[in-house]
C-alpha positions in Angstrom: 92.3 105.3 50.7 89.9 102.4 50.5 89.6 100.3 54.0 87.8 97.4 52.6 90.2 95.6 49.1 86.5 94.2 48.4 84.7 97.4 48.0 87.6 99.7 46.5 87.8 96.3 44.1 84.4 96.7 43.3 85.0 101.0 42.4 87.5 100.3 40.4 85.6 97.8 38.3 82.5 100.4 38.0 85.0 103.7 37.1 87.0 101.8 34.4 84.0 100.7 32.2 84.8 100.8 28.0 81.2 101.8 27.4 80.0 105.0 28.0 76.6 106.1 28.1 75.0 109.5 28.7 72.2 109.9 31.6 69.4 109.4 29.9 70.6 106.3 28.0 71.8 105.1 31.9 67.7 105.7 32.4 66.3 103.8 30.0 68.1 101.0 30.5 66.9 100.5 34.0 63.5 101.9 33.5 63.3 98.8 31.1 64.9 96.3 33.5 62.5 96.9 36.0 59.6 97.3 33.7 60.3 94.0 32.4 60.8 92.8 36.0 57.3 93.8 37.0 55.4 92.7 33.9 56.9 89.5 33.6 55.7 88.6 37.4 52.3 88.9 36.8 52.6 86.9 33.6 54.7 84.5 35.2 52.3 83.7 37.8 49.1 83.3 35.5 50.7 81.0 33.2 52.1 79.1 36.3 48.6 78.8 37.3 48.0 77.0 33.6 50.8 75.6 33.3 52.7 74.4 36.3 55.4 76.1 38.1 58.3 73.5 36.7 57.9 74.6 33.0 57.6 78.2 33.4 60.4 77.9 35.7 62.6 76.4 33.1 61.6 78.2 29.8 62.2 81.5 32.2 65.7 80.1 32.7 66.2 79.5 29.2 65.2 82.4 28.0 67.7 84.5 31.1 70.3 82.4 29.8 70.1 83.7 25.7 69.5 87.3 27.4 72.8 86.8 29.6 74.5 85.7 26.7 73.2 88.4 23.8 73.8 91.6 26.5 77.1 92.1 25.8 77.2 92.0 22.2 73.7 93.8 22.2 75.3 96.7 24.8 78.1 97.5 22.0 76.3 97.7 18.9 72.7 98.7 19.5 71.1 100.3 22.5 67.4 99.6 21.2 68.3 95.9 21.8 70.2 95.8 24.7 67.3 97.7 26.4 65.0 94.9 25.1 67.1 92.2 26.5 67.4 94.2 29.4 63.5 93.2 29.7 64.2 89.2 28.7 66.8 89.6 31.6 64.0 90.6 34.2 62.0 86.9 33.6 
């Protein structure tokens, strides 16, 4: 029995996913996200020093928006593309 409604709701949402991935695939997806996150931090810093922070932040948000829109499609059809879009989300 759940004592906190939000916690129960989150657990219910997590357990009723419609995409079933094995542990290896989940590991690849998480690894892609964290590697993409780390690499884009360094690249973003270099580009911000060269072109200015506003432009880099704007372009990062545009890429993030496109990657977020494509994520559900990628998750259903192509695992390799989903892993590469996880890298883009880390921007």
